[in-house]
C-alpha positions as CSV (number, residue, x, y, z in Angstrom):
1,M,108.2,113.8,81.5
2,R,105.8,110.9,81.5
3,I,102.0,111.3,82.1
4,W,100.9,107.6,82.7
5,V,97.0,108.9,82.8
6,I,95.6,108.3,79.0
7,V,93.5,111.7,78.5
8,P,91.4,112.3,75.6
9,T,92.9,114.5,72.7
10,S,92.1,115.8,69.7
11,H,93.6,113.1,67.7
12,S,91.4,110.6,69.6
13,S,87.4,110.1,69.0
14,L,85.2,110.8,71.9
15,H,82.5,109.4,70.2
16,P,79.7,108.8,71.8
17,V,80.7,111.1,74.5
18,R,81.6,114.0,72.4
19,W,78.4,114.2,70.5
20,A,76.0,113.6,73.3
21,V,77.6,116.6,75.0
22,I,77.4,119.0,72.1
23,S,73.6,117.6,71.5
24,L,73.2,118.4,75.2
25,V,74.9,121.8,74.6
26,V,73.5,123.0,71.5
27,V,70.1,122.2,71.1
28,P,69.2,123.8,74.2
29,L,71.1,127.0,72.7
30,V,69.4,126.7,69.4
31,L,65.8,126.7,70.8
32,L,66.8,129.7,72.8
33,A,67.9,131.6,69.9
34,A,64.9,130.7,68.0
35,T,63.0,131.9,71.1
36,S,64.6,135.1,71.1
37,I,64.5,135.8,67.3
38,A,60.4,135.0,67.2
39,A,60.2,137.1,70.2
40,A,62.0,140.3,68.4
41,A,59.9,139.7,65.6
42,Q,56.8,140.0,67.8
43,A,55.4,136.5,66.8
44,R,54.4,135.8,70.1
45,E,52.9,132.5,69.4
46,V,55.5,130.9,67.7
47,A,58.1,132.2,70.7
48,Q,55.8,130.7,72.9
49,L,55.8,127.6,71.2
50,F,59.6,127.6,71.1
51,R,60.0,128.5,74.6
52,N,57.5,125.2,75.7
53,I,59.9,123.1,73.6
54,L,63.1,124.4,75.2
55,R,61.3,123.8,78.3
56,Y,60.4,120.4,77.7
57,T,64.0,119.6,76.2
58,L,65.8,120.8,79.5
59,F,63.5,118.8,81.5
60,A,64.2,115.7,79.1
61,E,68.1,116.2,79.1
62,I,68.1,116.7,83.1
63,L,66.5,113.4,83.3
64,L,68.7,111.8,80.8
65,I,71.9,113.2,82.7
66,V,70.5,111.9,86.0
67,A,69.6,108.3,84.5
68,L,73.0,108.2,82.9
69,A,74.6,109.3,86.4
70,L,72.8,106.7,88.0
71,S,73.5,103.8,85.3
72,G,77.3,105.1,85.6
73,A,77.7,104.9,89.2
74,V,76.1,101.4,89.3
75,Y,78.2,100.2,86.4
76,E,81.2,101.6,88.4
77,R,80.5,99.9,91.8
78,V,79.6,96.6,89.9
79,S,83.1,97.0,88.0
80,Q,85.0,98.0,91.4
81,A,83.6,94.9,92.8
82,R,84.7,92.5,89.9
83,D,88.2,93.9,90.0
84,L,88.4,93.2,93.6
85,R,87.4,89.3,92.5
86,L,89.5,89.1,89.8
87,H,92.5,91.4,90.3
88,P,92.8,91.5,94.4
89,P,95.7,93.2,95.7
90,G,99.3,91.6,95.4
91,G,101.3,91.7,98.6
92,R,99.7,93.6,101.2
93,L,98.2,96.8,102.8
94,V,100.3,98.1,105.7
95,D,99.3,100.9,108.0
96,V,101.5,103.6,108.2
97,G,100.0,106.0,110.9
98,G,96.1,106.0,110.0
99,Y,96.4,105.3,106.3
100,K,97.7,102.1,104.4
101,L,99.9,101.5,101.5
102,H,100.4,98.8,99.4
103,L,103.3,96.8,99.6
104,Y,104.4,93.9,97.1
105,C,107.4,92.1,97.9
106,T,108.5,88.6,96.0
107,G,111.8,86.8,96.3
108,E,114.0,86.0,99.0
109,G,117.6,86.9,99.4
110,N,119.6,90.3,100.5
111,P,119.9,93.0,99.7
112,T,116.5,93.7,99.4
113,V,115.4,95.9,95.9
114,I,113.0,98.7,96.4
115,F,111.1,100.0,93.4
116,E,109.8,103.5,93.2
117,H,107.4,104.5,90.1
118,G,107.8,107.8,88.6
119,L,105.2,110.9,88.9
120,D,102.2,109.1,88.3
121,G,101.7,105.0,88.0
122,S,101.8,101.9,90.4
123,Y,103.5,99.2,91.4
124,L,102.5,97.4,88.3
125,D,105.1,100.1,86.5
126,W,107.7,97.3,87.4
127,R,105.7,94.2,86.5
128,L,108.5,93.3,84.0
129,V,111.5,93.8,85.9
130,Q,110.4,92.8,89.7
131,P,110.0,89.0,88.8
132,E,113.3,88.9,87.2
133,I,114.9,90.6,90.0
134,A,112.9,88.3,92.5
135,R,114.8,85.2,90.7
136,F,118.2,86.2,92.2
137,T,117.1,88.6,95.5
138,R,114.5,90.0,97.5
139,A,112.2,92.5,95.4
140,C,109.5,95.1,96.7
141,S,107.3,97.4,95.0
142,Y,104.8,99.8,96.1
143,D,102.0,102.1,95.4
144,R,102.7,105.5,96.7
145,A,99.8,107.3,98.9
146,G,97.0,107.8,96.6
147,Y,98.1,105.5,93.9
148,G,97.0,102.2,92.8
149,W,95.7,100.1,96.0
150,S,97.3,102.6,98.5
151,E,95.1,105.0,100.5
152,P,95.4,108.8,100.2
153,S,98.0,110.7,102.6
154,P,97.5,113.7,104.4
155,K,101.0,114.8,104.1
156,P,102.2,117.1,101.0
157,R,103.2,115.2,97.8
158,V,106.9,116.4,98.4
159,P,110.3,114.2,98.5
160,G,110.5,114.2,102.0
161,A,107.3,113.1,103.3
162,M,107.4,110.4,100.6
163,A,110.6,109.5,101.6
164,E,109.3,109.0,105.3
165,E,106.3,107.3,104.3
166,L,108.3,104.6,102.4
167,H,110.4,104.3,105.4
168,T,107.4,103.7,107.9
169,L,106.3,101.1,105.5
170,L,109.2,99.2,105.2
171,N,109.6,99.4,108.8
172,H,106.1,98.3,109.3
173,A,106.3,95.7,107.1
174,G,109.1,93.9,108.6
175,E,111.4,94.6,105.5
176,K,115.0,94.7,107.0
177,G,117.7,96.6,104.8
178,P,120.3,97.1,103.1
179,F,118.1,98.2,100.3
180,I,119.1,99.0,96.7
181,I,116.7,101.4,95.5
182,V,115.3,101.7,91.7
183,A,113.8,104.8,90.8
184,H,112.0,105.9,87.7
185,S,111.7,109.3,86.4
186,M,110.3,111.7,88.8
187,G,110.6,108.9,91.5
188,V,114.5,109.8,92.0
189,F,113.6,112.8,94.0
190,N,112.4,110.3,96.7
191,A,115.3,107.9,96.3
192,Q,117.6,110.6,96.9
193,M,115.9,111.9,99.5
194,Y,115.5,108.5,101.2
195,A,119.4,107.9,100.9
196,R,119.8,111.0,102.6
197,H,117.6,110.6,105.3
198,Y,118.4,107.1,106.0
199,P,121.7,106.4,104.6
200,A,122.5,103.3,106.6
201,Q,119.8,101.4,105.0
202,V,120.9,102.2,101.4
203,L,123.4,100.4,99.4
204,A,122.9,101.9,96.1
205,L,120.6,103.9,93.9
206,V,119.6,102.9,90.1
207,L,117.9,105.9,88.5
208,V,116.0,105.1,85.5
209,D,115.9,108.1,82.9
210,G,115.6,110.5,86.3
211,S,114.1,113.9,86.3
212,S,116.3,116.9,87.4
213,P,115.1,119.9,89.8
214,E,116.4,122.0,86.8
215,E,113.7,120.4,84.8
216,P,110.3,122.3,84.6
217,L,107.2,120.7,84.4
218,P,104.7,123.5,83.8
219,F,100.9,121.9,84.9
220,S,98.6,123.9,82.2
221,W,95.4,124.8,82.6
222,K,94.5,122.1,80.0
223,A,96.1,119.1,82.3
224,K,94.5,120.7,85.3
225,L,90.8,120.6,83.7
226,T,91.6,117.1,82.2
227,L,92.2,115.9,85.5
228,R,89.6,117.5,87.4
229,L,87.2,115.9,84.3
230,L,88.7,112.7,85.3
231,E,88.4,112.9,89.0
232,F,84.8,114.1,89.0
233,T,83.5,111.7,86.5
234,A,85.7,108.5,88.0
235,P,82.5,107.7,90.3
236,F,80.2,107.5,87.3
237,G,82.4,104.9,85.2
238,L,83.5,107.3,82.4
239,P,87.3,107.1,82.4
240,R,87.0,103.3,82.8
241,W,84.3,102.9,80.2
242,R,86.1,104.9,77.7
243,K,89.4,103.4,78.9
244,W,90.9,106.5,79.8
245,C,92.9,105.0,82.6
246,A,93.7,101.5,81.3
247,G,97.0,101.6,79.5
248,T,97.5,100.9,76.0
249,N,98.7,97.2,76.3
250,E,95.2,95.3,75.8
251,A,96.8,92.3,77.8
252,W,97.2,94.2,81.1
253,Q,94.0,96.7,80.4
254,P,92.1,94.9,83.0
255,L,94.4,94.9,85.7
256,Q,95.8,98.7,85.4
257,A,92.0,99.5,85.0
258,A,91.4,97.9,88.4
259,V,94.5,99.9,89.9
260,N,94.3,103.0,88.2
261,C,90.3,103.9,87.4
262,K,89.8,105.7,90.8
263,A,89.0,109.2,91.1
264,K,91.7,109.3,94.4
265,V,94.3,108.5,91.8
266,F,93.3,111.5,89.6
267,R,93.1,113.8,92.7
268,T,96.4,112.5,94.1
269,H,98.2,113.1,90.7
270,Y,96.8,116.8,90.5
271,Q,98.0,117.0,94.2
272,Q,101.5,115.7,93.0
273,W,102.0,117.5,89.9
274,T,100.9,120.8,91.8
275,A,103.6,120.0,94.5
276,V,106.2,119.3,91.5
277,P,108.1,122.9,92.1
278,A,108.2,122.6,96.1
279,A,109.7,119.1,95.4
280,A,112.3,120.2,93.1
281,A,113.0,123.1,95.5
282,E,113.7,120.2,98.3
283,I,116.0,118.4,96.0
284,R,118.1,121.1,95.1
285,E,118.6,122.0,98.5
286,L,120.3,119.0,99.0
287,A,124.1,118.8,98.9
288,N,125.8,116.2,96.5
289,S,127.2,114.3,99.3
290,L,126.1,110.8,98.7
291,T,129.0,107.9,99.1
292,L,127.1,104.9,97.7
293,P,127.3,103.5,94.2
294,V,124.8,105.4,91.6
295,V,124.0,104.0,88.3
296,V,122.0,106.5,85.9
297,I,120.3,104.7,83.0
298,S,119.2,106.8,80.3
299,R,117.1,106.6,77.2
300,D,118.4,106.1,73.7
301,P,119.0,109.9,72.6
302,S,119.1,108.6,68.9
303,L,115.3,107.9,69.7
304,A,114.5,111.8,70.1
305,R,112.6,114.0,67.4
306,N,113.7,117.1,69.0
307,S,117.7,116.9,69.1
308,T,117.9,119.9,71.0
309,A,115.5,119.0,73.7
310,E,117.2,115.7,73.8
311,Q,120.5,117.1,73.9
312,H,119.4,119.1,77.2
313,W,117.8,116.1,78.6
314,M,121.3,114.4,78.5
315,E,123.0,117.2,79.9
316,L,120.7,116.8,83.1
317,Q,121.1,112.9,83.2
318,K,124.9,113.5,83.4
319,K,124.5,116.1,86.0
320,L,123.1,113.0,88.0
321,L,126.5,111.5,88.2
322,A,127.5,114.3,90.6
323,L,125.1,112.8,93.3
324,S,128.1,110.5,94.2
325,P,132.2,110.0,93.2
326,Y,131.0,106.3,92.7
327,S,128.6,107.0,89.8
328,R,128.5,105.8,86.2
329,Q,126.0,105.8,83.4
330,V,124.5,103.4,81.2
331,I,122.5,103.8,77.9
332,A,119.6,101.9,77.4
333,R,119.8,101.3,73.6
334,G,116.3,101.0,71.5
335,S,114.4,102.7,74.7
336,G,112.5,105.6,75.2
337,H,111.7,107.3,78.5
338,G,109.5,104.0,79.6
339,I,112.6,101.9,80.3
340,P,110.9,99.7,82.9
341,G,108.7,98.5,79.9
342,Q,111.0,98.9,76.7
343,R,114.1,97.6,78.2
344,P,113.7,95.8,81.6
345,D,116.8,93.8,80.7
346,V,118.9,96.7,81.5
347,I,117.4,97.2,85.0
348,V,117.8,93.6,85.7
349,D,121.3,93.3,84.6
350,I,122.5,96.7,86.5
351,V,120.9,95.2,89.5
352,R,122.2,91.6,89.4
353,D,125.8,93.5,88.9
354,L,125.0,95.4,91.9
355,V,123.7,92.4,94.0
356,K,127.3,90.6,93.0
357,E,129.5,93.4,93.8
358,L,128.6,95.1,96.9
359,P,128.9,93.8,100.5
360,Q,125.6,93.3,102.5
361,A,125.9,96.0,104.8
362,R,126.7,99.7,104.8
363,P,128.7,100.3,101.6
364,Q,132.4,101.1,101.7
365,P,133.3,101.1,98.3
366,S,135.9,98.6,97.1
367,P,138.9,100.0,95.5
368,R,139.1,97.6,92.8
369,S,135.6,98.3,91.4
370,L,134.2,101.3,92.8
371,S,136.7,103.7,93.9
372,P,138.2,106.7,92.0
373,S,140.9,105.2,89.8
374,A,144.5,106.5,91.0
375,S,145.6,107.5,87.4
376,D,142.9,110.3,87.7
377,G,144.1,111.9,90.6
378,G,141.2,110.8,92.6
379,A,138.8,112.3,90.3
380,R,135.1,110.7,90.0
381,A,134.8,107.4,88.6
382,R,132.2,107.6,85.8
383,R,131.9,106.0,82.8
384,E,129.1,105.4,80.2
385,V,128.1,102.2,79.1
386,E,126.1,101.2,76.2
387,L,123.9,98.2,76.2
388,P,123.0,96.1,73.2
């Protein structure tokens, strides 16, 4: 499971932050220990001297922390203003009932392709895919509530609520179906829920290395602490300054920082990660009753370091084929989990084929291309395709 937010690890230097924090903590502790030792040795004058130094040190540290916090707050406000000037939100903000979601649509044609990002991320996750698909049909990406340019939602971060929000967003924005929904990672939960709640609007699903409700995603204390740290320091500019929320692609870092270096993003990610068990429970309750084409695009298993874990992942990928009798699997050779960034061409080619094959209304699978073959007695038509 991909965690987009870049967090400090033992392998990444935190200098000068690390040494500043160590100094602020260690120096008072050393002075306190010296004071205690001197007092125990009945060296009253020495103990008083250390006590005075400790008092002045603590006072100076408080002043320093306040000064740094004020400077950081000014830096963050100036940076946000610059972001809005240099990187204004693409698309538009649409009211969905007291809060606004960001929708970015390009291209013309039918059907419209809707992109759903993973557990965390933003519409930028599709920046290499959407322009290519917009060449031959309409394509829309969006930020789920609390991510990117979208405002936080009061609703729980589970597929049922998020699918409803997406439906409201598209309806209020005037985007008419039918839709092909392309979802990555844990975004496939929302795609499945949308297809079941609004079946007349969905022509096909493209599940890009999608998560399974059988896959555990533990929310460790370290991850919780890290996200809370990022949330509480974001208003003071620390995550932005250290580029913990700007990604690793230098060309895109300014735009990614503008979209993701916000306290609400870290808060939303904490909430959504916490809701993963409830989200998985919702999906497990769904029946495999879809009658539309489902394409499962999976990462290249040959790239995995842990063959046992990868074998389990591929088994879960194949289980996604049970969602519909009209499903097939494609292996994105040379790509890991981040297929939208590593092999965008695979996604584009699949969507192009679907646009050519599918009717422009609620799908009635064609006996020629989408129905189970007569030779297998009505067994499900599934095939694995390897793209170069």
